[in-house]
C-alpha positions as YAML, in Angstrom:
chain: A
units: angstrom
residues:
- id: 1
  name: UNK
  ca: [-7.35, 22.64, 23.47]
- id: 2
  name: UNK
  ca: [-3.31, 23.89, 24.07]
- id: 3
  name: UNK
  ca: [-3.73, 27.46, 25.06]
- id: 4
  name: UNK
  ca: [-6.91, 27.76, 25.59]
- id: 5
  name: UNK
  ca: [-7.91, 30.36, 28.65]
- id: 6
  name: UNK
  ca: [-8.83, 27.97, 31.70]
- id: 7
  name: UNK
  ca: [-11.06, 30.09, 32.85]
- id: 8
  name: UNK
  ca: [-13.37, 30.52, 29.80]
- id: 9
  name: UNK
  ca: [-13.45, 26.74, 29.48]
- id: 10
  name: UNK
  ca: [-15.08, 26.46, 33.23]
- id: 11
  name: UNK
  ca: [-17.29, 29.15, 32.06]
- id: 12
  name: UNK
  ca: [-17.93, 27.17, 28.74]
- id: 13
  name: UNK
  ca: [-18.63, 23.84, 30.96]
- id: 14
  name: UNK
  ca: [-20.65, 25.71, 33.68]
- id: 15
  name: UNK
  ca: [-23.17, 27.44, 30.73]
- id: 16
  name: UNK
  ca: [-24.09, 24.10, 29.08]
- id: 17
  name: UNK
  ca: [-26.34, 23.01, 27.65]
- id: 18
  name: UNK
  ca: [-26.78, 25.96, 25.33]
- id: 19
  name: UNK
  ca: [-29.32, 26.60, 22.58]
- id: 20
  name: UNK
  ca: [-27.31, 28.17, 20.58]
- id: 21
  name: UNK
  ca: [-23.48, 29.80, 20.01]
- id: 22
  name: UNK
  ca: [-25.64, 32.95, 21.13]
- id: 23
  name: UNK
  ca: [-26.43, 32.17, 24.07]
- id: 24
  name: UNK
  ca: [-23.44, 30.18, 25.09]
- id: 25
  name: UNK
  ca: [-21.68, 33.75, 24.16]
- id: 26
  name: UNK
  ca: [-23.77, 35.64, 26.51]
- id: 27
  name: UNK
  ca: [-23.78, 32.84, 29.07]
- id: 28
  name: UNK
  ca: [-20.02, 31.84, 29.31]
- id: 29
  name: UNK
  ca: [-19.06, 36.00, 28.51]
- id: 30
  name: UNK
  ca: [-16.84, 34.94, 25.86]
- id: 31
  name: UNK
  ca: [-14.83, 37.34, 23.61]
- id: 32
  name: UNK
  ca: [-14.00, 37.13, 20.09]
- id: 33
  name: UNK
  ca: [-10.98, 35.39, 20.57]
- id: 34
  name: UNK
  ca: [-12.33, 32.52, 22.79]
- id: 35
  name: UNK
  ca: [-14.89, 31.60, 20.11]
- id: 36
  name: UNK
  ca: [-12.72, 31.96, 17.20]
- id: 37
  name: UNK
  ca: [-10.55, 29.55, 18.79]
- id: 38
  name: UNK
  ca: [-13.36, 27.09, 19.33]
- id: 39
  name: UNK
  ca: [-14.43, 28.14, 15.64]
- id: 40
  name: UNK
  ca: [-11.30, 26.91, 14.33]
- id: 41
  name: UNK
  ca: [-11.35, 24.18, 16.51]
- id: 42
  name: UNK
  ca: [-14.64, 23.00, 14.99]
- id: 43
  name: UNK
  ca: [-16.00, 23.06, 18.90]
- id: 44
  name: UNK
  ca: [-19.65, 23.75, 17.51]
- id: 45
  name: UNK
  ca: [-20.98, 21.12, 15.25]
- id: 46
  name: UNK
  ca: [-23.38, 20.33, 18.25]
- id: 47
  name: UNK
  ca: [-24.66, 23.81, 17.89]
- id: 48
  name: UNK
  ca: [-25.39, 23.20, 14.41]
- id: 49
  name: UNK
  ca: [-23.22, 25.31, 13.18]
- id: 50
  name: UNK
  ca: [-19.82, 24.20, 10.91]
- id: 51
  name: UNK
  ca: [-15.93, 25.59, 11.43]
- id: 52
  name: UNK
  ca: [-16.92, 27.62, 8.28]
- id: 53
  name: UNK
  ca: [-20.04, 29.37, 9.78]
- id: 54
  name: UNK
  ca: [-18.34, 29.61, 13.20]
- id: 55
  name: UNK
  ca: [-15.95, 31.45, 12.29]
- id: 56
  name: UNK
  ca: [-17.96, 33.95, 10.08]
- id: 57
  name: UNK
  ca: [-20.86, 34.36, 13.16]
- id: 58
  name: UNK
  ca: [-17.16, 34.81, 15.89]
- id: 59
  name: UNK
  ca: [-16.28, 37.35, 13.52]
- id: 60
  name: UNK
  ca: [-19.37, 39.30, 14.20]
- id: 61
  name: UNK
  ca: [-18.96, 39.72, 18.21]
- id: 62
  name: UNK
  ca: [-17.69, 42.31, 20.22]
- id: 63
  name: UNK
  ca: [-15.76, 42.27, 22.50]
- id: 64
  name: UNK
  ca: [-15.91, 42.72, 25.41]
- id: 65
  name: UNK
  ca: [-19.14, 40.24, 24.25]
- id: 66
  name: UNK
  ca: [-22.37, 42.17, 25.34]
- id: 67
  name: UNK
  ca: [-25.31, 40.94, 27.95]
- id: 68
  name: UNK
  ca: [-28.02, 41.80, 26.03]
- id: 69
  name: UNK
  ca: [-28.84, 42.57, 22.31]
- id: 70
  name: UNK
  ca: [-27.76, 41.38, 18.70]
- id: 71
  name: UNK
  ca: [-24.88, 39.32, 18.45]
- id: 72
  name: UNK
  ca: [-24.63, 38.68, 14.92]
- id: 73
  name: UNK
  ca: [-25.67, 39.86, 11.05]
- id: 74
  name: UNK
  ca: [-27.95, 37.63, 9.45]
- id: 75
  name: UNK
  ca: [-26.83, 33.85, 8.52]
- id: 76
  name: UNK
  ca: [-24.49, 34.29, 5.43]
- id: 77
  name: UNK
  ca: [-24.18, 31.78, 2.86]
- id: 78
  name: UNK
  ca: [-20.89, 30.18, 1.99]
- id: 79
  name: UNK
  ca: [-19.20, 28.04, 0.20]
- id: 80
  name: UNK
  ca: [-18.91, 24.42, 1.86]
- id: 81
  name: UNK
  ca: [-15.74, 23.28, 2.51]
- id: 82
  name: UNK
  ca: [-13.82, 20.59, 1.29]
- id: 83
  name: UNK
  ca: [-12.79, 17.24, 2.54]
- id: 84
  name: UNK
  ca: [-9.22, 19.13, 2.25]
- id: 85
  name: UNK
  ca: [-9.77, 21.71, 4.08]
- id: 86
  name: UNK
  ca: [-11.76, 20.96, 6.95]
- id: 87
  name: UNK
  ca: [-8.27, 18.15, 7.81]
- id: 88
  name: UNK
  ca: [-5.68, 20.69, 7.30]
- id: 89
  name: UNK
  ca: [-7.80, 23.17, 9.75]
- id: 90
  name: UNK
  ca: [-7.88, 20.38, 12.13]
- id: 91
  name: UNK
  ca: [-4.63, 19.75, 12.01]
- id: 92
  name: UNK
  ca: [-3.78, 23.57, 12.44]
- id: 93
  name: UNK
  ca: [-6.36, 24.00, 15.40]
- id: 94
  name: UNK
  ca: [-5.82, 20.63, 17.34]
- id: 95
  name: UNK
  ca: [-2.85, 18.97, 15.82]
- id: 96
  name: UNK
  ca: [-5.16, 15.95, 15.02]
- id: 97
  name: UNK
  ca: [-8.10, 15.23, 12.62]
- id: 98
  name: UNK
  ca: [-11.35, 12.29, 13.13]
- id: 99
  name: UNK
  ca: [-11.82, 13.36, 9.32]
- id: 100
  name: UNK
  ca: [-9.58, 11.55, 6.52]
- id: 101
  name: UNK
  ca: [-5.77, 10.98, 6.69]
- id: 102
  name: UNK
  ca: [-4.01, 12.90, 4.07]
- id: 103
  name: UNK
  ca: [-3.02, 10.72, 2.41]
- id: 104
  name: UNK
  ca: [-6.78, 9.38, 1.96]
- id: 105
  name: UNK
  ca: [-7.12, 12.15, 0.24]
- id: 106
  name: UNK
  ca: [-3.62, 12.13, -2.13]
- id: 107
  name: UNK
  ca: [-4.63, 8.21, -2.53]
- id: 108
  name: UNK
  ca: [-6.39, 9.23, -6.18]
- id: 109
  name: UNK
  ca: [-3.04, 10.70, -7.08]
- id: 110
  name: UNK
  ca: [-0.34, 7.98, -5.94]
- id: 111
  name: UNK
  ca: [-2.58, 5.05, -7.24]
- id: 112
  name: UNK
  ca: [-2.46, 6.17, -10.46]
- id: 113
  name: UNK
  ca: [1.79, 6.38, -10.15]
- id: 114
  name: UNK
  ca: [1.04, 2.77, -8.58]
- id: 115
  name: UNK
  ca: [2.20, 3.29, -4.89]
- id: 116
  name: UNK
  ca: [1.13, 0.61, -2.76]
- id: 117
  name: UNK
  ca: [0.36, 1.25, 1.32]
- id: 118
  name: UNK
  ca: [0.76, -0.51, 4.41]
- id: 119
  name: UNK
  ca: [-2.33, -3.24, 3.47]
- id: 120
  name: UNK
  ca: [0.36, -4.41, 0.71]
- id: 121
  name: UNK
  ca: [2.94, -4.15, 2.92]
- id: 122
  name: UNK
  ca: [1.49, -6.07, 5.46]
- id: 123
  name: UNK
  ca: [0.71, -9.13, 3.21]
- id: 124
  name: UNK
  ca: [3.89, -8.82, 1.08]
- id: 125
  name: UNK
  ca: [5.76, -11.83, 1.22]
- id: 126
  name: UNK
  ca: [9.47, -11.73, 1.82]
- id: 127
  name: UNK
  ca: [11.86, -9.99, -0.67]
- id: 128
  name: UNK
  ca: [8.95, -8.44, -2.35]
- id: 129
  name: UNK
  ca: [9.83, -4.90, -3.87]
- id: 130
  name: UNK
  ca: [7.18, -2.52, -2.64]
- id: 131
  name: UNK
  ca: [7.23, 1.12, -3.35]
- id: 132
  name: UNK
  ca: [5.54, 2.84, -0.06]
- id: 133
  name: UNK
  ca: [4.39, 6.44, 0.65]
- id: 134
  name: UNK
  ca: [3.54, 7.58, 3.89]
- id: 135
  name: UNK
  ca: [3.60, 10.18, 6.78]
- id: 136
  name: UNK
  ca: [6.56, 10.83, 8.45]
- id: 137
  name: UNK
  ca: [5.81, 10.36, 12.14]
- id: 138
  name: UNK
  ca: [8.90, 9.65, 13.68]
- id: 139
  name: UNK
  ca: [12.74, 9.15, 12.81]
- id: 140
  name: UNK
  ca: [15.64, 8.01, 14.80]
- id: 141
  name: UNK
  ca: [19.18, 7.41, 14.17]
- id: 142
  name: UNK
  ca: [20.23, 5.41, 17.96]
- id: 143
  name: UNK
  ca: [24.05, 6.24, 18.52]
- id: 144
  name: UNK
  ca: [24.12, 2.37, 18.49]
- id: 145
  name: UNK
  ca: [23.11, 2.00, 15.23]
- id: 146
  name: UNK
  ca: [26.49, 2.53, 13.69]
- id: 147
  name: UNK
  ca: [24.35, 5.46, 11.16]
- id: 148
  name: UNK
  ca: [21.31, 3.47, 9.93]
- id: 149
  name: UNK
  ca: [18.07, 5.52, 10.79]
- id: 150
  name: UNK
  ca: [14.58, 3.89, 11.45]
- id: 151
  name: UNK
  ca: [11.71, 5.88, 10.23]
- id: 152
  name: UNK
  ca: [8.03, 5.22, 10.77]
- id: 153
  name: UNK
  ca: [5.56, 6.36, 8.40]
- id: 154
  name: UNK
  ca: [1.90, 6.34, 8.11]
- id: 155
  name: UNK
  ca: [-1.00, 6.28, 5.75]
- id: 156
  name: UNK
  ca: [-4.76, 6.04, 6.40]
- id: 157
  name: UNK
  ca: [-4.28, 2.44, 6.93]
- id: 158
  name: UNK
  ca: [-1.64, 2.03, 9.31]
- id: 159
  name: UNK
  ca: [2.00, 2.05, 9.89]
- id: 160
  name: UNK
  ca: [4.94, 1.38, 8.29]
- id: 161
  name: UNK
  ca: [8.56, 0.83, 9.42]
- id: 162
  name: UNK
  ca: [11.92, 1.56, 7.90]
- id: 163
  name: UNK
  ca: [15.05, 0.98, 8.09]
- id: 164
  name: UNK
  ca: [17.61, 3.43, 5.54]
- id: 165
  name: UNK
  ca: [21.30, 2.23, 6.10]
- id: 166
  name: UNK
  ca: [24.13, 4.45, 6.53]
- id: 167
  name: UNK
  ca: [25.40, 4.87, 2.32]
- id: 168
  name: UNK
  ca: [21.39, 5.14, 1.64]
- id: 169
  name: UNK
  ca: [21.20, 7.92, 4.46]
- id: 170
  name: UNK
  ca: [24.05, 9.95, 2.86]
- id: 171
  name: UNK
  ca: [22.44, 9.88, -0.67]
- id: 172
  name: UNK
  ca: [18.99, 10.76, 0.81]
- id: 173
  name: UNK
  ca: [19.64, 12.96, 2.96]
- id: 174
  name: UNK
  ca: [17.88, 15.81, 1.86]
- id: 175
  name: UNK
  ca: [14.96, 14.06, 2.53]
- id: 176
  name: UNK
  ca: [15.91, 11.57, 5.38]
- id: 177
  name: UNK
  ca: [16.12, 14.93, 7.22]
- id: 178
  name: UNK
  ca: [13.21, 16.70, 6.70]
- id: 179
  name: UNK
  ca: [10.98, 15.52, 4.20]
- id: 180
  name: UNK
  ca: [7.00, 15.44, 6.07]
- id: 181
  name: UNK
  ca: [6.08, 12.70, 3.43]
- id: 182
  name: UNK
  ca: [8.08, 10.49, 1.94]
- id: 183
  name: UNK
  ca: [7.75, 7.84, -1.19]
- id: 184
  name: UNK
  ca: [9.98, 4.81, -0.04]
- id: 185
  name: UNK
  ca: [11.30, 1.90, -2.41]
- id: 186
  name: UNK
  ca: [12.84, -0.99, -0.93]
- id: 187
  name: UNK
  ca: [12.73, -4.99, 0.47]
- id: 188
  name: UNK
  ca: [10.35, -6.23, 2.37]
- id: 189
  name: UNK
  ca: [11.54, -7.90, 5.16]
- id: 190
  name: UNK
  ca: [9.66, -10.27, 7.71]
- id: 191
  name: UNK
  ca: [9.47, -12.66, 10.52]
- id: 192
  name: UNK
  ca: [6.45, -14.42, 10.69]
- id: 193
  name: UNK
  ca: [5.64, -15.05, 14.55]
- id: 194
  name: UNK
  ca: [2.23, -14.81, 16.47]
- id: 195
  name: UNK
  ca: [2.71, -11.04, 15.82]
- id: 196
  name: UNK
  ca: [4.90, -10.84, 12.48]
- id: 197
  name: UNK
  ca: [7.79, -8.01, 12.74]
- id: 198
  name: UNK
  ca: [7.43, -5.98, 9.27]
- id: 199
  name: UNK
  ca: [10.05, -3.58, 8.18]
- id: 200
  name: UNK
  ca: [11.08, -1.95, 4.59]
- id: 201
  name: UNK
  ca: [14.93, -2.08, 3.45]
- id: 202
  name: UNK
  ca: [14.87, 1.05, 1.33]
- id: 203
  name: UNK
  ca: [17.27, 1.57, -1.61]
- id: 204
  name: UNK
  ca: [15.74, 4.84, -2.63]
- id: 205
  name: UNK
  ca: [13.75, 7.52, -0.06]
- id: 206
  name: UNK
  ca: [11.71, 10.13, -2.43]
- id: 207
  name: UNK
  ca: [10.71, 13.33, -0.75]
- id: 208
  name: UNK
  ca: [7.22, 14.34, -2.12]
- id: 209
  name: UNK
  ca: [6.33, 17.22, 0.84]
- id: 210
  name: UNK
  ca: [5.14, 19.30, -1.36]
- id: 211
  name: UNK
  ca: [1.93, 17.15, -2.15]
- id: 212
  name: UNK
  ca: [0.53, 18.12, 1.13]
- id: 213
  name: UNK
  ca: [0.31, 21.68, 0.47]
- id: 214
  name: UNK
  ca: [-2.01, 20.86, -2.47]
- id: 215
  name: UNK
  ca: [-4.55, 18.78, 0.51]
- id: 216
  name: UNK
  ca: [-7.07, 21.93, 0.90]
- id: 217
  name: UNK
  ca: [-7.92, 21.82, -2.60]
- id: 218
  name: UNK
  ca: [-9.14, 18.16, -2.50]
- id: 219
  name: UNK
  ca: [-12.53, 16.59, -1.89]
- id: 220
  name: UNK
  ca: [-13.16, 13.04, -0.51]
- id: 221
  name: UNK
  ca: [-12.55, 11.02, -3.57]
- id: 222
  name: UNK
  ca: [-15.44, 8.18, -1.66]
- id: 223
  name: UNK
  ca: [-17.82, 11.01, -2.20]
- id: 224
  name: UNK
  ca: [-17.31, 12.42, -5.90]
- id: 225
  name: UNK
  ca: [-14.86, 13.53, -8.57]
- id: 226
  name: UNK
  ca: [-11.74, 14.55, -7.09]
- id: 227
  name: UNK
  ca: [-11.55, 18.86, -7.46]
- id: 228
  name: UNK
  ca: [-10.09, 21.48, -6.62]
- id: 229
  name: UNK
  ca: [-12.51, 23.47, -4.63]
- id: 230
  name: UNK
  ca: [-12.70, 26.52, -6.72]
- id: 231
  name: UNK
  ca: [-13.75, 24.61, -9.83]
- id: 232
  name: UNK
  ca: [-17.14, 25.77, -11.53]
- id: 233
  name: UNK
  ca: [-19.81, 23.26, -10.48]
- id: 234
  name: UNK
  ca: [-19.98, 21.82, -13.86]
- id: 235
  name: UNK
  ca: [-16.10, 21.48, -14.65]
- id: 236
  name: UNK
  ca: [-13.87, 18.01, -13.18]
- id: 237
  name: UNK
  ca: [-10.22, 18.91, -13.31]
- id: 238
  name: UNK
  ca: [-7.03, 17.29, -11.88]
- id: 239
  name: UNK
  ca: [-6.09, 19.57, -8.50]
- id: 240
  name: UNK
  ca: [-3.57, 22.55, -8.40]
- id: 241
  name: UNK
  ca: [-1.29, 20.09, -5.49]
- id: 242
  name: UNK
  ca: [0.92, 23.73, -5.66]
- id: 243
  name: UNK
  ca: [-1.74, 24.87, -3.18]
- id: 244
  name: UNK
  ca: [-1.03, 27.04, -0.78]
- id: 245
  name: UNK
  ca: [2.63, 26.97, 0.73]
- id: 246
  name: UNK
  ca: [1.41, 27.82, 4.46]
- id: 247
  name: UNK
  ca: [-0.53, 24.26, 4.62]
- id: 248
  name: UNK
  ca: [1.47, 22.93, 7.24]
- id: 249
  name: UNK
  ca: [1.09, 19.64, 9.44]
- id: 250
  name: UNK
  ca: [2.09, 19.18, 12.72]
- id: 251
  name: UNK
  ca: [6.10, 18.21, 12.70]
- id: 252
  name: UNK
  ca: [7.65, 14.75, 12.61]
- id: 253
  name: UNK
  ca: [8.96, 13.69, 16.37]
- id: 254
  name: UNK
  ca: [13.05, 12.89, 15.40]
- id: 255
  name: UNK
  ca: [15.94, 11.43, 18.07]
- id: 256
  name: UNK
  ca: [19.09, 12.22, 17.02]
...
């Protein structure tokens, strides 16, 4: 975890195995800041604590951590985090998530708009028209490409390569330069070989980055109704995808 003190990490390794969070804090001499960083990274699952419960307990840690005495207030009954909330916090604290891909959580909305995924792209015939959403991983404009912009985008099933020719790059400049989530409409170009080479030749590029602000409010659609985190237990409603503007995923890697 970037920025975590090396000395604290070595004390944690030396203190293993710990019986509880209180035991780990005592034996590794962790201060509140270190415990909060670990809790934000969801590092206490092996001690039976989810991210939210660990953050609650971290707030009660004195600085410096005491050698004796009670560290925590009685455990609170906290509402469960949504799948989206857990995913956003994973990205925020560690830059990746092993839970849900953001597009998996947004997939009910994308399906409602009849958008494809990378499985459809990989199976499509040459010349097929595809509308593909994807999280932007890399965008490149090599000097030798005469203004052509190449995108690598990702969904929950894999990655796709987009080709945006100069006239389209100018027309959709805002999305080309800054979008984190795009919907690319275009024609499939493929060369079938032992490993097929597949590109989407883009004719329209739409910036849908605003959808990412609503991730924290979404639950895993495979586990039940797609609902807001604070919706009443008996109420199923369309999520408010405007969400929290502070929710941001790591930036794409751009080379111009």
